[in-house]
N, C-alpha and C positions, 0 to 999 in steps of 0.2 A: 189603267189606271192613267192619264196621263197630269202631270202636278205642274204647276205654273209657281216660279216662286217671282216676287212682284216685292219692290220695295224702293226707297230714296234714303241715301246715303249722303249726310254732310260734312262731314270729316273722313270718310272712310272705314267706319265704326260697323254700321250698319251693311255694308258692302262686301265687307271682310266674312263677317255672319252668313251674309245671305248665297255667298259662293260656294262655301262649306256645304251648304243646306244642300244646295240646288245638283252639286255634285254627287254627294251623296244619295239623294235621291232620282240621280241623273232626268233630272228639270230642269224645263224649257224657264229661262231666268229674264226678268227684261229692270232696266234698273230706270225708276223715273227721273226724268231730267226736265228741268224749267225754262222757260226762258229768262227768266227772274234770276238774278245775282243777289244772294246775301250774302251780308259783311261777314267774315270768317275768321274776325278777331276784335279781341276788347270786348267793351263795354254796348259795342253797334250790334254783335253777334247775339248777347244773346237781348239785348234792347228789341229788333227787328225781326227776332224768332221767336218771341212772347207778343210781340203785339201782331205778328202775322195769326199766331193761333188765336189768340184774345177777337182780333178783327174778324174772325173765320174765311180768311183770305184762302181762294181758290185759285195759285198761280197756273198760267198756262202750261202744261204737258205738249212738250215736242215730241215726244217720242212716236213712232209708228203706231196706228190703230194696232189694241191688242184684239183679237177673238179668246171672247176669256171662256166662248161656247163651248171650244172642244178642250174644258179640262174640266178633270172632274174635282182637282183636291188643287185650290189656289193659296199661299204661302204667304204673307204680306209681312211687312221688314219696315219699320218706320226709328228714329229718333224722336229721343222723345222730349217734346219742348211745351216748357210750361205745365206739364201734367197732362200733357194731352199727346197725341201724333203731330206730325210733320205738315203742313201745311199739302205739300204735292199729295202726300196721303187722305188729303181732302179732297184733293182735284181727282183722283181715283178714282174714290166714292163716287163722285158725281157723274161721270162718267161710263161707270161700267157698273152697273146695277144688277149683279148677282144674286143670284136663288139657286137653291138645291144645290151649293157646291159644301161641300169638308173644306173650310178653314180653318187654318193653325196662323198664330201672331206671336209675331216675333219683334222686341224691343232690345234700343240702346242707349243706355246714358250713364251721367255720371252721378246723379245724383239722387234716382228712386221716381216713383211715378208711375211706376208700372202697371200695377192695382187700377188704377183709373184710367189709365190712357187703353188698358183691353177692356176696360168695360162700356168704355166711349165707340169703340171699333166696334165690341157688337152688338152697340147699338143702332150702328150705322150702316150693320151689313142683317138684316134679318133675315126670316125663313133662310136660314144656312147654318149647316151642323159644325161648331167648331169643337175643334179635336186635339188641339194642342196648345199649349201658352208657353210662352219661355223669355228670358231678361237677360240682358248681358249689363257688365257694368264695367264701361270702357273697354272692347275687344280689343285693339292697337295698341295697348297696356301691358296686354295678358293673351299675345296670339295665338300662340302653341293649347293653351288650357282654354280658351275661346272655340275655337276652330274643334278642339274636341270632344267639346260641348258640344255644340251645335252639329255634331258628326251624328254622336250618341241620341241628340233628342229628335235630328231627324231619320236614324233607323228607327226608333220605337215607332214615330208616325207614318212607318211604312207598315206596319204590323197592327196598325190601326184599323 
């Protein structure tokens, strides 16, 4: 079985977790990159991130095309913005209509919202089998603990 880890990382938290998962599962990994630059500090960071989610923005992805057909399992990672997944994940959803995949979800946050985020992601990917979900609180503040948790979760996914 081939596995893909695809994620968007704003401040490096989701990237930290995604890389640990991909390494554990010997998976291919893609970090979604956008042409749009989001503010990284102060009120603007939260305002623009929240606005982007509320208005359903789908920023242009500048990654090479991903051939999702060659993967049985796709693991999707996102920061939680305004109780949902980040807009670049919405762009991924709109570009890649996946069916019949095994999908696992992970999210990184500093204040909750994982259950709602996972519910929205599951709605966005009907006709797939969801095999797991996990949330991480500010992984970069607890790098070793978060990495260990990601490795453990990835190992469990391999047995499903």
